[in-house]
C-alpha positions as CSV (number, residue, x, y, z in Angstrom):
1,M,133.5,100.0,44.6
2,T,131.6,101.6,47.5
3,N,131.7,99.6,50.7
4,V,128.1,99.0,51.8
5,P,127.5,98.1,55.5
6,V,126.2,94.6,56.1
7,S,123.2,96.2,57.8
8,I,122.0,97.6,54.4
9,P,120.5,95.0,52.1
10,R,121.9,94.7,48.5
11,S,119.9,96.2,45.7
12,P,117.5,93.8,44.0
13,S,118.8,91.8,41.1
14,A,117.1,91.3,37.7
15,A,116.0,87.9,39.0
16,D,114.4,89.5,42.0
17,Y,112.5,92.0,39.9
18,T,111.4,89.3,37.5
19,A,110.1,87.1,40.3
20,E,108.0,89.9,41.7
21,G,106.6,91.2,38.5
22,D,105.0,94.6,37.8
23,R,102.3,96.2,40.0
24,P,99.2,98.0,38.7
25,L,99.8,101.6,37.7
26,I,98.1,104.3,39.7
27,P,94.7,105.1,38.3
28,E,94.0,108.6,37.0
29,T,91.7,110.6,39.3
30,S,90.3,114.0,39.8
31,D,89.6,113.3,43.5
32,P,92.8,112.6,45.5
33,F,90.8,112.2,48.7
34,E,88.9,109.3,47.2
35,L,92.1,107.5,46.0
36,L,93.8,108.2,49.4
37,E,90.8,106.5,51.1
38,I,91.2,103.5,48.9
39,W,94.9,103.2,49.6
40,L,94.3,103.7,53.3
41,K,91.8,100.8,53.3
42,D,94.4,98.6,51.5
43,A,96.9,99.6,54.1
44,N,94.5,98.7,56.9
45,E,94.3,95.2,55.5
46,H,98.0,94.7,54.8
47,E,100.1,96.9,57.0
48,P,100.9,95.0,60.2
49,N,101.1,98.1,62.5
50,D,99.9,101.7,62.5
51,S,98.6,101.9,58.9
52,T,97.6,105.5,59.5
53,A,101.2,106.5,60.6
54,M,102.5,109.5,58.6
55,S,105.7,111.5,58.8
56,L,105.0,115.2,59.6
57,A,107.7,117.6,58.4
58,T,108.0,121.2,59.8
59,V,110.7,123.8,60.1
60,D,112.0,125.6,63.2
61,A,112.9,129.2,63.8
62,D,116.2,128.8,62.1
63,G,114.7,127.1,59.0
64,M,116.0,123.7,60.1
65,P,113.7,120.9,59.0
66,D,112.2,118.6,61.6
67,V,110.2,115.4,61.1
68,R,108.4,112.9,63.3
69,I,105.6,110.3,63.0
70,V,102.0,111.2,63.9
71,L,98.8,109.3,63.3
72,L,96.0,110.3,60.9
73,R,92.8,110.8,62.8
74,G,90.5,112.4,60.2
75,L,90.2,112.8,56.4
76,N,87.8,114.6,54.3
77,P,88.0,117.4,51.6
78,L,86.5,120.1,54.0
79,D,88.8,119.4,56.9
80,G,91.9,118.0,55.2
81,L,94.0,115.5,57.1
82,Q,93.7,115.7,60.9
83,F,96.1,114.8,63.6
84,Y,96.3,115.6,67.3
85,T,99.1,116.6,69.6
86,N,100.3,119.0,72.4
87,Y,100.0,122.6,71.1
88,E,103.0,123.5,73.3
89,S,105.3,120.7,71.9
90,A,108.1,121.4,69.5
91,K,105.9,120.7,66.5
92,G,103.2,122.9,68.0
93,A,105.6,125.9,68.3
94,Q,106.9,125.3,64.8
95,L,103.4,125.1,63.3
96,A,102.4,128.3,65.1
97,A,105.4,130.2,63.6
98,H,105.2,128.5,60.2
99,P,101.7,127.1,59.5
100,K,102.8,125.0,56.5
101,A,103.8,121.4,56.6
102,A,104.4,118.2,54.6
103,L,103.1,114.7,55.3
104,C,104.3,111.3,53.9
105,F,102.7,107.9,54.2
106,H,104.9,104.9,53.5
107,W,103.3,101.5,53.4
108,K,106.1,99.0,53.0
109,S,103.9,96.0,52.6
110,L,102.2,97.6,49.6
111,R,105.3,99.5,48.4
112,R,103.4,102.7,48.2
113,Q,104.0,106.3,49.3
114,V,101.8,109.3,49.4
115,R,103.4,112.8,49.8
116,I,101.3,115.8,50.8
117,R,102.0,119.5,51.2
118,G,99.7,122.2,52.4
119,T,98.7,124.8,55.0
120,I,98.0,124.1,58.6
121,R,94.9,125.2,60.6
122,K,93.9,124.2,64.2
123,S,90.9,121.9,64.5
124,T,87.9,123.4,66.1
125,P,87.5,122.9,69.9
126,E,84.5,120.7,69.2
127,Q,86.6,118.4,67.0
128,S,89.4,118.2,69.5
129,D,86.9,117.5,72.4
130,A,85.2,114.8,70.4
131,Y,88.5,113.0,69.6
132,F,89.9,113.4,73.1
133,Q,86.8,111.6,74.5
134,Q,87.5,108.7,72.2
135,R,90.9,108.0,73.7
136,A,91.5,105.6,76.5
137,P,91.2,107.3,79.9
138,Q,94.9,106.6,80.7
139,S,95.9,108.1,77.4
140,R,93.9,111.2,78.3
141,I,95.6,111.4,81.6
142,A,99.0,111.0,80.0
143,A,98.2,113.9,77.6
144,I,97.3,116.1,80.6
145,A,100.5,115.1,82.5
146,S,103.0,115.5,79.6
147,D,105.0,118.6,79.0
148,Q,105.7,117.2,75.6
149,S,109.2,117.9,74.0
150,R,110.5,119.6,77.1
151,P,113.3,118.2,79.3
152,L,112.3,115.4,81.8
153,E,114.5,115.0,84.9
154,N,113.7,111.3,85.0
155,R,110.9,108.9,84.3
156,D,109.8,108.8,87.9
157,V,108.8,112.5,87.7
158,F,106.4,111.8,84.9
159,N,105.1,108.6,86.5
160,Q,104.4,110.5,89.7
161,R,102.5,113.2,87.8
162,V,100.4,110.6,86.0
163,A,99.6,108.9,89.3
164,E,98.5,112.3,90.9
165,I,96.2,113.1,88.0
166,S,94.8,109.5,88.0
167,S,94.0,109.9,91.7
168,I,91.9,113.0,90.9
169,Y,89.8,111.4,88.2
170,G,89.9,107.8,89.4
171,D,87.8,105.6,87.2
172,D,85.8,108.6,85.9
173,D,85.5,108.4,82.1
174,D,84.7,112.2,81.8
175,I,88.2,113.5,81.8
176,P,88.3,117.0,80.2
177,R,90.6,117.9,77.4
178,P,93.4,120.3,78.5
179,E,93.7,123.6,76.6
180,H,97.2,122.8,75.5
181,W,96.1,119.7,73.6
182,G,94.2,119.4,70.4
183,G,94.1,118.9,66.7
184,Y,95.5,120.3,63.5
185,R,94.3,120.1,59.9
186,L,96.6,120.0,57.0
187,M,94.7,121.5,54.0
188,P,96.5,120.0,50.9
189,T,97.7,122.0,48.0
190,E,99.7,119.1,46.5
191,I,99.2,115.3,46.8
192,E,101.5,112.8,45.1
193,F,100.9,109.1,44.9
194,W,103.9,106.8,44.4
195,Q,103.8,103.1,43.5
196,D,106.9,100.9,43.4
197,Q,107.6,99.2,40.0
198,A,110.3,96.8,38.8
199,F,113.8,98.1,38.0
200,R,113.1,101.5,39.8
201,M,110.6,102.5,37.0
202,H,108.2,103.7,39.7
203,D,104.8,105.2,38.9
204,R,104.1,108.7,40.2
205,L,100.9,110.7,40.0
206,K,100.8,114.3,41.2
207,L,97.7,116.4,41.8
208,V,97.8,120.1,42.5
209,R,94.9,122.1,43.8
210,D,93.5,124.7,41.4
211,A,90.8,126.6,43.3
212,E,88.1,123.9,43.9
213,S,89.5,121.3,41.4
214,W,92.7,119.3,41.0
215,T,95.1,119.2,38.1
216,Q,97.0,115.9,37.6
217,S,100.2,115.0,35.9
218,R,102.5,112.0,35.7
219,L,106.1,112.4,36.9
220,Y,109.3,110.6,35.9
221,P,110.4,108.2,38.6
């Protein structure tokens, strides 16, 4: 028998599954954006923290995968899924070299996942400006001050830089967006919805873009 560390919970028993019961199957749809909106609204009501958090997977120059959490900040069929970051960060460099990526939402409270793959485009300057102005002033100052992903000698260096930039803008709410910071849009080519079911008999619905429409299929769990 494999020794399982005590930090890893045991697999659910038959009694556990019976007590929980089945969950509704994923409804068939020809519009994955509409279904994703519905699931996001459910997550907003039930997920205790950062319901728009999604894993972003990229590859580096050596083809080594990289992944981190970013926040969804825009969603529609024309612009895809939007998120914002430092263009000169590690993810920014990777996306510049390989403008394709994958996203994954995981809402533990609902026992759902959504996996998305597609191509990457930068958001327009107007989109990036509009979102930057929505951020808290101190968050904007932090974005200006941060050399994201690069070595930091110590925290005091960063704090000093933040203080210096804060002294320039004071309480001014009109803090301009730096050129090295802005948005990306992932334009989906594939979207897969996943719903937990009892006894690992999970429900999976995959939609693949075909020109302007989507082709759907069920997958084995």
